[in-house]
Jmol script that loads the backbone (N, CA, C; Angstrom):
load data "model"
ATOM      1  N   ALA A   1       0.820  -1.204   0.000  1.00  0.00           N
ATOM      2  CA  ALA A   1       0.000   0.000   0.000  1.00  0.00           C
ATOM      3  C   ALA A   1       0.859   1.261   0.000  1.00  0.00           C
ATOM      4  N   TRP A   2       2.061   1.201   0.586  1.00  0.00           N
ATOM      5  CA  TRP A   2       2.887   2.413   0.609  1.00  0.00           C
ATOM      6  C   TRP A   2       3.457   2.731  -0.760  1.00  0.00           C
ATOM      7  N   THR A   3       3.488   1.745  -1.644  1.00  0.00           N
ATOM      8  CA  THR A   3       3.966   2.023  -3.000  1.00  0.00           C
ATOM      9  C   THR A   3       2.870   2.564  -3.904  1.00  0.00           C
ATOM     10  N   THR A   4       1.607   2.418  -3.499  1.00  0.00           N
ATOM     11  CA  THR A   4       0.492   2.900  -4.311  1.00  0.00           C
ATOM     12  C   THR A   4      -0.196   4.104  -3.699  1.00  0.00           C
ATOM     13  N   ALA A   5       0.330   4.602  -2.588  1.00  0.00           N
ATOM     14  CA  ALA A   5      -0.219   5.785  -1.910  1.00  0.00           C
ATOM     15  C   ALA A   5      -1.659   5.576  -1.452  1.00  0.00           C
ATOM     16  N   ASP A   6      -1.962   4.390  -0.920  1.00  0.00           N
ATOM     17  CA  ASP A   6      -3.278   4.116  -0.334  1.00  0.00           C
ATOM     18  C   ASP A   6      -3.249   4.652   1.096  1.00  0.00           C
ATOM     19  N   PHE A   7      -3.526   5.951   1.237  1.00  0.00           N
ATOM     20  CA  PHE A   7      -3.336   6.631   2.518  1.00  0.00           C
ATOM     21  C   PHE A   7      -4.273   6.134   3.610  1.00  0.00           C
ATOM     22  N   ALA A   8      -5.489   5.743   3.277  1.00  0.00           N
ATOM     23  CA  ALA A   8      -6.406   5.210   4.289  1.00  0.00           C
ATOM     24  C   ALA A   8      -5.833   3.923   4.886  1.00  0.00           C
ATOM     25  N   PHE A   9      -5.323   3.048   4.034  1.00  0.00           N
ATOM     26  CA  PHE A   9      -4.705   1.812   4.513  1.00  0.00           C
ATOM     27  C   PHE A   9      -3.456   2.116   5.329  1.00  0.00           C
ATOM     28  N   LEU A  10      -2.630   3.023   4.832  1.00  0.00           N
ATOM     29  CA  LEU A  10      -1.397   3.365   5.537  1.00  0.00           C
ATOM     30  C   LEU A  10      -1.676   3.882   6.940  1.00  0.00           C
ATOM     31  N   GLN A  11      -2.663   4.754   7.072  1.00  0.00           N
ATOM     32  CA  GLN A  11      -2.988   5.305   8.388  1.00  0.00           C
ATOM     33  C   GLN A  11      -3.517   4.228   9.326  1.00  0.00           C
ATOM     34  N   ALA A  12      -4.183   3.222   8.789  1.00  0.00           N
ATOM     35  CA  ALA A  12      -4.703   2.138   9.622  1.00  0.00           C
ATOM     36  C   ALA A  12      -3.611   1.156  10.031  1.00  0.00           C
ATOM     37  N   GLN A  13      -2.597   0.993   9.199  1.00  0.00           N
ATOM     38  CA  GLN A  13      -1.578  -0.027   9.428  1.00  0.00           C
ATOM     39  C   GLN A  13      -0.256   0.484  10.003  1.00  0.00           C
ATOM     40  N   TYR A  14      -0.021   1.788   9.892  1.00  0.00           N
ATOM     41  CA  TYR A  14       1.268   2.347  10.305  1.00  0.00           C
ATOM     42  C   TYR A  14       1.082   3.578  11.180  1.00  0.00           C
ATOM     43  N   GLN A  15       2.030   3.765  12.074  1.00  0.00           N
ATOM     44  CA  GLN A  15       2.149   5.051  12.763  1.00  0.00           C
ATOM     45  C   GLN A  15       3.002   5.915  11.834  1.00  0.00           C
ATOM     46  N   ILE A  16       2.474   7.056  11.425  1.00  0.00           N
ATOM     47  CA  ILE A  16       3.155   7.900  10.440  1.00  0.00           C
ATOM     48  C   ILE A  16       3.638   9.175  11.114  1.00  0.00           C
ATOM     49  N   THR A  17       4.922   9.469  10.929  1.00  0.00           N
ATOM     50  CA  THR A  17       5.538  10.654  11.520  1.00  0.00           C
ATOM     51  C   THR A  17       6.229  11.450  10.421  1.00  0.00           C
ATOM     52  N   LEU A  18       6.098  12.762  10.480  1.00  0.00           N
ATOM     53  CA  LEU A  18       6.828  13.637   9.566  1.00  0.00           C
ATOM     54  C   LEU A  18       8.217  13.863  10.156  1.00  0.00           C
ATOM     55  N   LEU A  19       9.244  13.321   9.503  1.00  0.00           N
ATOM     56  CA  LEU A  19      10.619  13.472   9.993  1.00  0.00           C
ATOM     57  C   LEU A  19      11.208  14.823   9.618  1.00  0.00           C
ATOM     58  N   ARG A  20      10.932  15.262   8.393  1.00  0.00           N
ATOM     59  CA  ARG A  20      11.468  16.526   7.890  1.00  0.00           C
ATOM     60  C   ARG A  20      10.429  17.198   7.014  1.00  0.00           C
ATOM     61  N   GLN A  21      10.475  18.519   7.022  1.00  0.00           N
ATOM     62  CA  GLN A  21       9.597  19.299   6.149  1.00  0.00           C
ATOM     63  C   GLN A  21      10.186  19.433   4.751  1.00  0.00           C
ATOM     64  N   ASN A  22      11.531  19.647   4.690  1.00  0.00           N
ATOM     65  CA  ASN A  22      12.156  19.918   3.415  1.00  0.00           C
ATOM     66  C   ASN A  22      13.454  19.135   3.279  1.00  0.00           C
ATOM     67  N   PRO A  23      13.539  18.150   2.432  1.00  0.00           N
ATOM     68  CA  PRO A  23      12.446  17.624   1.629  1.00  0.00           C
ATOM     69  C   PRO A  23      11.474  16.838   2.511  1.00  0.00           C
ATOM     70  N   PRO A  24      10.195  16.792   2.140  1.00  0.00           N
ATOM     71  CA  PRO A  24       9.223  16.066   2.956  1.00  0.00           C
ATOM     72  C   PRO A  24       9.636  14.604   3.108  1.00  0.00           C
ATOM     73  N   THR A  25       9.737  14.156   4.354  1.00  0.00           N
ATOM     74  CA  THR A  25      10.157  12.788   4.639  1.00  0.00           C
ATOM     75  C   THR A  25       9.246  12.205   5.705  1.00  0.00           C
ATOM     76  N   LEU A  26       8.653  11.063   5.393  1.00  0.00           N
ATOM     77  CA  LEU A  26       7.764  10.382   6.322  1.00  0.00           C
ATOM     78  C   LEU A  26       8.429   9.138   6.873  1.00  0.00           C
ATOM     79  N   LYS A  27       8.130   8.836   8.127  1.00  0.00           N
ATOM     80  CA  LYS A  27       8.556   7.578   8.732  1.00  0.00           C
ATOM     81  C   LYS A  27       7.300   6.779   9.039  1.00  0.00           C
ATOM     82  N   LEU A  28       7.260   5.544   8.564  1.00  0.00           N
ATOM     83  CA  LEU A  28       6.129   4.661   8.799  1.00  0.00           C
ATOM     84  C   LEU A  28       6.593   3.498   9.657  1.00  0.00           C
ATOM     85  N   VAL A  29       5.925   3.294  10.789  1.00  0.00           N
ATOM     86  CA  VAL A  29       6.241   2.188  11.690  1.00  0.00           C
ATOM     87  C   VAL A  29       5.016   1.276  11.729  1.00  0.00           C
ATOM     88  N   PRO A  30       5.185  -0.012  11.424  1.00  0.00           N
ATOM     89  CA  PRO A  30       4.038  -0.918  11.447  1.00  0.00           C
ATOM     90  C   PRO A  30       3.399  -0.959  12.837  1.00  0.00           C
ATOM     91  N   GLN A  31       2.068  -0.951  12.870  1.00  0.00           N
ATOM     92  CA  GLN A  31       1.369  -1.013  14.147  1.00  0.00           C
ATOM     93  C   GLN A  31       1.288  -2.441  14.675  1.00  0.00           C
ATOM     94  N   GLU A  32       1.252  -3.429  13.792  1.00  0.00           N
ATOM     95  CA  GLU A  32       1.162  -4.824  14.220  1.00  0.00           C
ATOM     96  C   GLU A  32       2.530  -5.348  14.638  1.00  0.00           C
ATOM     97  N   ALA A  33       2.562  -6.014  15.790  1.00  0.00           N
ATOM     98  CA  ALA A  33       3.817  -6.564  16.309  1.00  0.00           C
ATOM     99  C   ALA A  33       4.426  -7.569  15.335  1.00  0.00           C
ATOM    100  N   ALA A  34       3.597  -8.380  14.698  1.00  0.00           N
ATOM    101  CA  ALA A  34       4.110  -9.380  13.749  1.00  0.00           C
ATOM    102  C   ALA A  34       4.828  -8.708  12.586  1.00  0.00           C
ATOM    103  N   ALA A  35       4.292  -7.610  12.103  1.00  0.00           N
ATOM    104  CA  ALA A  35       4.940  -6.879  11.005  1.00  0.00           C
ATOM    105  C   ALA A  35       6.249  -6.254  11.468  1.00  0.00           C
ATOM    106  N   ARG A  36       6.279  -5.747  12.710  1.00  0.00           N
ATOM    107  CA  ARG A  36       7.506  -5.127  13.238  1.00  0.00           C
ATOM    108  C   ARG A  36       8.628  -6.140  13.438  1.00  0.00           C
ATOM    109  N   GLN A  37       8.303  -7.423  13.512  1.00  0.00           N
ATOM    110  CA  GLN A  37       9.351  -8.440  13.618  1.00  0.00           C
ATOM    111  C   GLN A  37      10.140  -8.549  12.319  1.00  0.00           C
ATOM    112  N   LEU A  38       9.561  -8.082  11.224  1.00  0.00           N
ATOM    113  CA  LEU A  38      10.244  -8.098   9.926  1.00  0.00           C
ATOM    114  C   LEU A  38      10.766  -6.722   9.539  1.00  0.00           C
ATOM    115  N   ILE A  39       9.886  -5.727   9.572  1.00  0.00           N
ATOM    116  CA  ILE A  39      10.220  -4.365   9.146  1.00  0.00           C
ATOM    117  C   ILE A  39      10.039  -3.438  10.337  1.00  0.00           C
ATOM    118  N   SER A  40      11.115  -2.803  10.773  1.00  0.00           N
ATOM    119  CA  SER A  40      10.973  -1.880  11.908  1.00  0.00           C
ATOM    120  C   SER A  40      10.425  -0.537  11.457  1.00  0.00           C
ATOM    121  N   SER A  41      10.791  -0.098  10.243  1.00  0.00           N
ATOM    122  CA  SER A  41      10.242   1.165   9.741  1.00  0.00           C
ATOM    123  C   SER A  41      10.538   1.330   8.253  1.00  0.00           C
ATOM    124  N   LEU A  42       9.802   2.256   7.665  1.00  0.00           N
ATOM    125  CA  LEU A  42      10.020   2.701   6.290  1.00  0.00           C
ATOM    126  C   LEU A  42      10.198   4.203   6.340  1.00  0.00           C
ATOM    127  N   GLU A  43      11.133   4.724   5.588  1.00  0.00           N
ATOM    128  CA  GLU A  43      11.283   6.173   5.455  1.00  0.00           C
ATOM    129  C   GLU A  43      11.092   6.511   3.983  1.00  0.00           C
ATOM    130  N   ILE A  44      10.180   7.427   3.727  1.00  0.00           N
ATOM    131  CA  ILE A  44       9.859   7.807   2.353  1.00  0.00           C
ATOM    132  C   ILE A  44      10.146   9.289   2.192  1.00  0.00           C
ATOM    133  N   ARG A  45      11.113   9.603   1.332  1.00  0.00           N
ATOM    134  CA  ARG A  45      11.481  11.002   1.081  1.00  0.00           C
ATOM    135  C   ARG A  45      10.948  11.418  -0.280  1.00  0.00           C
ATOM    136  N   PHE A  46      10.208  12.517  -0.285  1.00  0.00           N
ATOM    137  CA  PHE A  46       9.627  13.056  -1.507  1.00  0.00           C
ATOM    138  C   PHE A  46      10.538  14.122  -2.091  1.00  0.00           C
ATOM    139  N   SER A  47      10.323  14.423  -3.356  1.00  0.00           N
ATOM    140  CA  SER A  47      11.033  15.537  -3.986  1.00  0.00           C
ATOM    141  C   SER A  47      10.561  16.833  -3.336  1.00  0.00           C
ATOM    142  N   ALA A  48      11.336  17.889  -3.480  1.00  0.00           N
ATOM    143  CA  ALA A  48      10.995  19.177  -2.854  1.00  0.00           C
ATOM    144  C   ALA A  48       9.628  19.677  -3.297  1.00  0.00           C
ATOM    145  N   ASP A  49       9.234  19.379  -4.548  1.00  0.00           N
ATOM    146  CA  ASP A  49       7.922  19.823  -5.039  1.00  0.00           C
ATOM    147  C   ASP A  49       6.817  18.792  -4.776  1.00  0.00           C
ATOM    148  N   CYS A  50       7.153  17.703  -4.095  1.00  0.00           N
ATOM    149  CA  CYS A  50       6.198  16.638  -3.712  1.00  0.00           C
ATOM    150  C   CYS A  50       5.579  15.911  -4.905  1.00  0.00           C
ATOM    151  N   ARG A  51       6.214  15.955  -6.050  1.00  0.00           N
ATOM    152  CA  ARG A  51       5.650  15.302  -7.237  1.00  0.00           C
ATOM    153  C   ARG A  51       6.020  13.828  -7.339  1.00  0.00           C
ATOM    154  N   TYR A  52       7.077  13.416  -6.658  1.00  0.00           N
ATOM    155  CA  TYR A  52       7.489  12.021  -6.745  1.00  0.00           C
ATOM    156  C   TYR A  52       8.325  11.644  -5.527  1.00  0.00           C
ATOM    157  N   VAL A  53       8.509  10.349  -5.352  1.00  0.00           N
ATOM    158  CA  VAL A  53       9.339   9.822  -4.275  1.00  0.00           C
ATOM    159  C   VAL A  53      10.786   9.814  -4.755  1.00  0.00           C
ATOM    160  N   GLU A  54      11.681  10.376  -3.939  1.00  0.00           N
ATOM    161  CA  GLU A  54      13.115  10.379  -4.271  1.00  0.00           C
ATOM    162  C   GLU A  54      13.837   9.172  -3.693  1.00  0.00           C
ATOM    163  N   GLN A  55      13.407   8.752  -2.497  1.00  0.00           N
ATOM    164  CA  GLN A  55      14.145   7.687  -1.816  1.00  0.00           C
ATOM    165  C   GLN A  55      13.233   6.952  -0.846  1.00  0.00           C
ATOM    166  N   ILE A  56      13.451   5.645  -0.735  1.00  0.00           N
ATOM    167  CA  ILE A  56      12.772   4.811   0.253  1.00  0.00           C
ATOM    168  C   ILE A  56      13.850   4.062   1.020  1.00  0.00           C
ATOM    169  N   VAL A  57      13.754   4.086   2.343  1.00  0.00           N
ATOM    170  CA  VAL A  57      14.653   3.306   3.188  1.00  0.00           C
ATOM    171  C   VAL A  57      13.790   2.300   3.940  1.00  0.00           C
ATOM    172  N   ILE A  58      14.088   1.020   3.752  1.00  0.00           N
ATOM    173  CA  ILE A  58      13.375  -0.052   4.447  1.00  0.00           C
ATOM    174  C   ILE A  58      14.304  -0.556   5.540  1.00  0.00           C
ATOM    175  N   ARG A  59      13.907  -0.343   6.788  1.00  0.00           N
ATOM    176  CA  ARG A  59      14.720  -0.777   7.928  1.00  0.00           C
ATOM    177  C   ARG A  59      14.124  -2.064   8.489  1.00  0.00           C
ATOM    178  N   GLU A  60      14.940  -3.099   8.516  1.00  0.00           N
ATOM    179  CA  GLU A  60      14.486  -4.395   9.005  1.00  0.00           C
ATOM    180  C   GLU A  60      14.720  -4.496  10.506  1.00  0.00           C
ATOM    181  N   ALA A  61      14.006  -5.406  11.133  1.00  0.00           N
ATOM    182  CA  ALA A  61      14.100  -5.581  12.582  1.00  0.00           C
ATOM    183  C   ALA A  61      15.505  -5.994  13.016  1.00  0.00           C
ATOM    184  N   ASP A  62      16.238  -6.699  12.161  1.00  0.00           N
ATOM    185  CA  ASP A  62      17.593  -7.147  12.517  1.00  0.00           C
ATOM    186  C   ASP A  62      18.662  -6.093  12.212  1.00  0.00           C
ATOM    187  N   ARG A  63      18.226  -4.861  11.950  1.00  0.00           N
ATOM    188  CA  ARG A  63      19.083  -3.699  11.686  1.00  0.00           C
ATOM    189  C   ARG A  63      19.646  -3.634  10.272  1.00  0.00           C
ATOM    190  N   ASP A  64      19.369  -4.629   9.449  1.00  0.00           N
ATOM    191  CA  ASP A  64      19.706  -4.490   8.030  1.00  0.00           C
ATOM    192  C   ASP A  64      18.795  -3.426   7.438  1.00  0.00           C
ATOM    193  N   TYR A  65      19.212  -2.852   6.330  1.00  0.00           N
ATOM    194  CA  TYR A  65      18.348  -1.883   5.668  1.00  0.00           C
ATOM    195  C   TYR A  65      18.623  -1.881   4.172  1.00  0.00           C
ATOM    196  N   THR A  66      17.621  -1.436   3.437  1.00  0.00           N
ATOM    197  CA  THR A  66      17.699  -1.315   1.992  1.00  0.00           C
ATOM    198  C   THR A  66      17.354   0.112   1.619  1.00  0.00           C
ATOM    199  N   VAL A  67      18.169   0.721   0.763  1.00  0.00           N
ATOM    200  CA  VAL A  67      17.913   2.076   0.285  1.00  0.00           C
ATOM    201  C   VAL A  67      17.599   1.993  -1.204  1.00  0.00           C
ATOM    202  N   ILE A  68      16.469   2.565  -1.579  1.00  0.00           N
ATOM    203  CA  ILE A  68      16.072   2.633  -2.986  1.00  0.00           C
ATOM    204  C   ILE A  68      16.038   4.106  -3.367  1.00  0.00           C
ATOM    205  N   LYS A  69      16.869   4.498  -4.335  1.00  0.00           N
ATOM    206  CA  LYS A  69      16.916   5.891  -4.794  1.00  0.00           C
ATOM    207  C   LYS A  69      16.397   5.966  -6.226  1.00  0.00           C
ATOM    208  N   PHE A  70      15.605   6.979  -6.481  1.00  0.00           N
ATOM    209  CA  PHE A  70      15.067   7.209  -7.817  1.00  0.00           C
ATOM    210  C   PHE A  70      15.826   8.386  -8.420  1.00  0.00           C
ATOM    211  N   LEU A  71      16.598   8.112  -9.473  1.00  0.00           N
ATOM    212  CA  LEU A  71      17.440   9.123 -10.105  1.00  0.00           C
ATOM    213  C   LEU A  71      16.936   9.432 -11.507  1.00  0.00           C
ATOM    214  N   ASP A  72      17.220  10.639 -11.969  1.00  0.00           N
ATOM    215  CA  ASP A  72      16.838  11.053 -13.323  1.00  0.00           C
ATOM    216  C   ASP A  72      15.358  10.776 -13.604  1.00  0.00           C
ATOM    217  N   VAL A  73      14.520  11.177 -12.675  1.00  0.00           N
ATOM    218  CA  VAL A  73      13.082  10.910 -12.761  1.00  0.00           C
ATOM    219  C   VAL A  73      12.451  11.737 -13.877  1.00  0.00           C
ATOM    220  N   THR A  74      11.666  11.084 -14.693  1.00  0.00           N
ATOM    221  CA  THR A  74      10.868  11.741 -15.719  1.00  0.00           C
ATOM    222  C   THR A  74       9.418  11.348 -15.471  1.00  0.00           C
ATOM    223  N   ILE A  75       8.549  12.343 -15.392  1.00  0.00           N
ATOM    224  CA  ILE A  75       7.143  12.082 -15.092  1.00  0.00           C
ATOM    225  C   ILE A  75       6.310  12.239 -16.359  1.00  0.00           C
ATOM    226  N   ASN A  76       5.515  11.218 -16.633  1.00  0.00           N
ATOM    227  CA  ASN A  76       4.578  11.228 -17.767  1.00  0.00           C
ATOM    228  C   ASN A  76       5.245  11.501 -19.111  1.00  0.00           C
ATOM    229  N   LYS A  77       6.403  10.914 -19.304  1.00  0.00           N
ATOM    230  CA  LYS A  77       7.088  11.050 -20.588  1.00  0.00           C
ATOM    231  C   LYS A  77       6.284  10.310 -21.661  1.00  0.00           C
ATOM    232  N   PRO A  78       6.053  10.943 -22.795  1.00  0.00           N
ATOM    233  CA  PRO A  78       5.333  10.254 -23.876  1.00  0.00           C
ATOM    234  C   PRO A  78       6.125   9.026 -24.333  1.00  0.00           C
ATOM    235  N   LEU A  79       5.424   7.933 -24.536  1.00  0.00           N
ATOM    236  CA  LEU A  79       6.053   6.698 -24.993  1.00  0.00           C
ATOM    237  C   LEU A  79       5.579   6.384 -26.404  1.00  0.00           C
ATOM    238  N   PRO A  80       6.458   5.819 -27.223  1.00  0.00           N
ATOM    239  CA  PRO A  80       6.028   5.440 -28.568  1.00  0.00           C
ATOM    240  C   PRO A  80       4.956   4.346 -28.476  1.00  0.00           C
ATOM    241  N   PRO A  81       4.043   4.296 -29.438  1.00  0.00           N
ATOM    242  CA  PRO A  81       2.943   3.324 -29.398  1.00  0.00           C
ATOM    243  C   PRO A  81       3.410   1.869 -29.297  1.00  0.00           C
ATOM    244  N   ASP A  82       4.567   1.547 -29.864  1.00  0.00           N
ATOM    245  CA  ASP A  82       5.043   0.160 -29.846  1.00  0.00           C
ATOM    246  C   ASP A  82       5.979  -0.141 -28.670  1.00  0.00           C
ATOM    247  N   TYR A  83       6.013   0.699 -27.672  1.00  0.00           N
ATOM    248  CA  TYR A  83       6.954   0.562 -26.558  1.00  0.00           C
ATOM    249  C   TYR A  83       6.804  -0.777 -25.826  1.00  0.00           C
ATOM    250  N   PHE A  84       5.598  -1.262 -25.651  1.00  0.00           N
ATOM    251  CA  PHE A  84       5.366  -2.491 -24.887  1.00  0.00           C
ATOM    252  C   PHE A  84       5.142  -3.714 -25.764  1.00  0.00           C
ATOM    253  N   TYR A  85       5.468  -3.615 -27.047  1.00  0.00           N
ATOM    254  CA  TYR A  85       5.280  -4.758 -27.943  1.00  0.00           C
ATOM    255  C   TYR A  85       6.578  -5.352 -28.351  1.00  0.00           C
TER     256      TYR A  85
END
end "model"
wireframe off; spacefill off
backbone 0.3
color backbone group
């Protein structure tokens, strides 16, 4: 749900905290204990204009973490008609 911006689901399943205003960065902590045994938190950093996600940090309960960065982002770029064929 955090990848599709289902905010109603996110609010029901996670404690959401604003870590920073600029760039906007949210911290999501799972409310269910079973989920926290796997993922301790997610940090989602948006672009300064809030048009897209710049970075996601997935923090695991065992202190491992994964950082996903989105570089050279292009939004709604026209695609040729045969792009998916």
